[in-house]
C-alpha positions in Angstrom: 0.0 0.0 0.0 1.5 3.3 -1.0 1.6 6.4 1.2 -1.0 8.1 -0.9 -3.4 5.3 -0.4 -2.9 5.4 3.3 -3.4 9.1 3.4 -6.6 8.8 1.3 -7.9 6.2 3.7 -7.3 8.4 6.7 -9.1 11.2 5.0 -12.2 9.1 4.3 -12.1 7.7 7.9 -11.9 11.2 9.3 -14.7 12.4 7.0 -17.0 9.6 8.2 -16.1 10.4 11.8 -17.0 14.0 11.3 -20.3 13.3 9.6 -21.2 10.7 12.3 -20.4 13.2 15.1 -22.4 15.9 13.4 -25.4 13.6 13.1 -25.1 12.5 16.7 -24.8 16.1 18.0 -27.7 17.2 15.9 -29.9 14.4 17.2 -28.9 15.1 20.8 -29.8 18.8 20.5 -33.0 18.0 18.7 -34.0 15.7 21.5 -32.9 18.3 24.1 -30.0 16.1 25.4 -26.4 17.0 25.9 -24.2 15.6 23.1 -21.3 13.3 23.9 -18.1 15.1 24.6 -16.3 12.8 22.1 -18.6 14.0 19.3 -18.1 17.7 20.2 -14.3 17.2 20.2 -14.5 15.5 16.8 -16.3 18.5 15.5 -13.8 20.9 17.2 -16.4 22.4 19.5 -15.4 23.2 23.1 -17.5 21.3 25.6 -17.7 24.1 28.1 -18.7 26.7 25.5 -21.4 24.4 24.1 -22.8 23.7 27.6 -23.1 27.4 28.2 -25.4 27.6 25.2 -27.7 24.9 26.4 
């Protein structure tokens, strides 16, 4: 496996992680729950700042 293939695989993995986290956070907010900290971190959102909004 070449370096380019590995890099591409990591990009796809990261993209799926970001989309999954966005869906999870969206569902949590819609259902008036706190999203998982792991999902907020994946999206680059500070947990404390997000909790002040809710």
